[in-house]
C-alpha positions in Angstrom: 91.4 92.0 95.8 91.3 94.7 93.2 94.5 95.6 91.5 95.0 99.4 91.1 97.0 100.8 88.2 97.8 104.3 87.0 97.1 105.2 83.4 98.4 108.4 81.9 95.8 110.4 80.0 96.6 113.1 77.4 93.7 115.6 77.2 93.7 118.1 74.4 91.5 121.2 73.9 90.1 121.0 70.4 88.2 123.6 68.4 85.0 122.1 69.7 85.4 120.3 73.0 88.1 118.0 74.3 89.8 114.8 73.3 91.6 112.3 75.5 93.9 109.4 74.8 95.1 106.8 77.3 98.9 106.6 76.9 100.7 103.3 77.5 97.8 100.9 77.1 98.0 98.2 74.4 95.9 99.3 71.4 94.1 102.6 71.1 91.9 104.0 73.9 90.5 107.4 73.0 87.4 109.5 73.5 86.0 113.0 73.1 83.4 115.3 74.7 82.1 118.8 74.6 83.3 119.7 78.1 86.3 119.0 80.2 84.2 117.3 82.9 82.5 115.3 80.1 85.8 114.0 78.7 87.0 113.0 82.2 83.9 111.0 82.7 84.0 109.4 79.3 87.7 108.7 79.6 87.2 106.8 82.8 84.5 104.6 81.2 86.6 104.1 78.0 89.7 103.0 80.0 87.6 100.5 82.1 86.0 99.0 79.0 89.3 98.9 77.2 91.0 97.0 80.0 88.1 94.7 80.4 88.3 93.9 76.7 92.1 93.3 76.9 91.6 91.0 79.9 88.9 89.0 78.2 91.0 88.6 74.9 94.0 87.6 77.0 92.0 84.9 78.8 90.5 83.7 75.5 94.0 83.3 74.0 95.3 81.6 77.2 92.6 79.0 77.2 92.0 78.4 73.5 95.3 78.8 71.6 98.3 76.6 71.8 101.5 78.4 70.9 104.3 76.3 69.3 107.9 77.5 68.8 108.9 78.2 65.2 112.4 77.4 64.1 113.9 78.9 61.0 
């Protein structure tokens, strides 16, 4: 079953085109395009790829790294 999530997107009108930043995701997920419709499409693609990358990194860490407590 697919898990649905909501991601806030900040879209800004620039001198030439539009920029978008996904707010609240770990790391930075941003894109730009000449048109509003273009930035919407590119933002959707960027968020999906970003989440896919985070998921694969998380799985990699979960399976290949042993975390040990550090005592000072």
